[in-house]
C-alpha positions as CSV (number, residue, x, y, z in Angstrom):
1,M,-50.3,-70.4,9.2
2,L,-49.3,-73.6,7.5
3,N,-45.7,-74.6,6.7
4,D,-45.0,-77.7,4.5
5,R,-42.1,-80.0,4.9
6,Q,-41.2,-83.6,4.2
7,G,-41.5,-86.3,6.9
8,I,-41.6,-90.0,7.3
9,N,-45.0,-91.7,7.7
10,E,-44.4,-94.3,10.5
11,D,-47.2,-96.6,9.4
12,Q,-46.3,-96.7,5.8
13,G,-42.5,-96.0,5.8
14,R,-42.8,-93.4,3.0
15,V,-42.2,-89.7,2.8
16,A,-45.3,-87.6,3.5
17,T,-45.8,-83.9,3.4
18,M,-45.9,-82.4,6.9
19,T,-47.8,-79.2,7.6
20,S,-47.8,-77.0,10.6
21,L,-50.8,-76.2,12.7
22,N,-51.0,-73.1,14.9
23,L,-52.8,-74.0,18.1
24,S,-53.8,-71.5,20.8
25,L,-54.2,-72.9,24.3
26,P,-54.8,-71.3,27.7
27,E,-51.6,-71.0,29.7
28,P,-52.5,-73.8,32.2
29,M,-53.2,-76.2,29.3
30,R,-50.0,-75.3,27.5
31,A,-48.0,-75.9,30.7
32,F,-49.8,-79.3,31.1
33,V,-49.0,-80.3,27.5
34,E,-45.4,-79.3,27.9
35,A,-45.1,-81.2,31.2
36,Q,-46.7,-84.3,29.7
37,A,-44.4,-84.2,26.7
38,L,-41.4,-84.1,28.9
39,K,-42.8,-86.7,31.3
40,C,-43.5,-89.1,28.4
41,G,-40.0,-88.7,27.0
42,Y,-40.8,-86.6,23.9
43,D,-38.2,-84.1,22.7
44,T,-40.9,-81.6,21.6
45,V,-44.6,-80.9,22.2
46,A,-45.2,-81.5,18.5
47,E,-43.9,-85.1,18.8
48,Y,-46.1,-85.7,21.9
49,L,-49.2,-84.3,20.0
50,Q,-48.4,-86.4,17.0
51,A,-48.2,-89.5,19.2
52,L,-51.6,-88.7,20.8
53,I,-53.2,-88.2,17.3
54,L,-51.7,-91.4,16.0
55,E,-53.0,-93.3,19.0
56,A,-56.5,-91.8,18.5
57,Q,-56.3,-92.8,14.8
58,K,-55.3,-96.4,15.7
59,H,-58.1,-96.5,18.3
60,E,-60.7,-95.3,15.8
61,E,-59.5,-97.9,13.2
62,S,-59.7,-100.6,15.9
63,E,-63.2,-99.6,16.7
64,R,-64.1,-99.6,13.0
65,L,-62.7,-103.1,12.6
66,E,-64.4,-104.4,15.7
67,A,-67.8,-103.0,14.4
68,M,-67.2,-104.8,11.1
69,L,-66.4,-108.1,12.9
70,L,-69.5,-107.8,15.1
71,E,-71.6,-107.1,12.1
72,D,-70.3,-110.2,10.4
73,L,-70.7,-112.3,13.5
74,N,-74.3,-111.1,14.0
75,S,-75.2,-111.7,10.4
76,G,-75.1,-115.5,10.8
77,R,-73.1,-115.9,7.6
78,A,-70.0,-117.1,9.4
79,E,-71.8,-119.4,11.9
80,G,-69.9,-122.6,12.5
81,S,-66.7,-121.5,10.7
82,H,-65.1,-119.6,13.6
83,E,-63.3,-122.6,15.2
84,E,-62.1,-123.9,11.8
85,Y,-60.8,-120.4,10.9
86,W,-58.9,-120.0,14.2
87,E,-57.4,-123.4,13.9
88,R,-56.1,-122.7,10.4
89,F,-54.8,-119.3,11.6
90,R,-53.0,-120.9,14.6
91,A,-51.4,-123.5,12.2
92,R,-50.2,-120.7,9.9
93,L,-48.7,-118.9,12.9
94,R,-47.0,-122.1,14.1
95,E,-45.5,-122.6,10.6
96,R,-44.2,-119.0,10.4
97,H,-42.8,-119.1,13.9
98,G,-41.0,-122.4,13.2
99,R,-39.5,-120.9,10.1
100,A,-38.5,-117.7,11.9
101,N,-36.5,-119.8,14.4
102,G,-34.9,-121.9,11.8
103,Q,-36.9,-125.0,12.6
């Protein structure tokens, strides 16, 4: 059974269609999930499960980006440019940070 409703997508700040998912669990697992949701400060099991799924999505994206970076590093194309890149990156951060503090 799926139910549609509107919700806010935290990552993108826009309205997304939310659907319901009927999940069957053994009683000990259901009790564990409910206890974890309460322990972690979530109002509902659904909020807890959404947070777990979002964390898994972020982890997967991080692994994907890391693989891309490693592929680029191992290709030899970027050899010698890393220190220059990071120095420019640090300079941009210093500039932004100074502006943010009114400096």
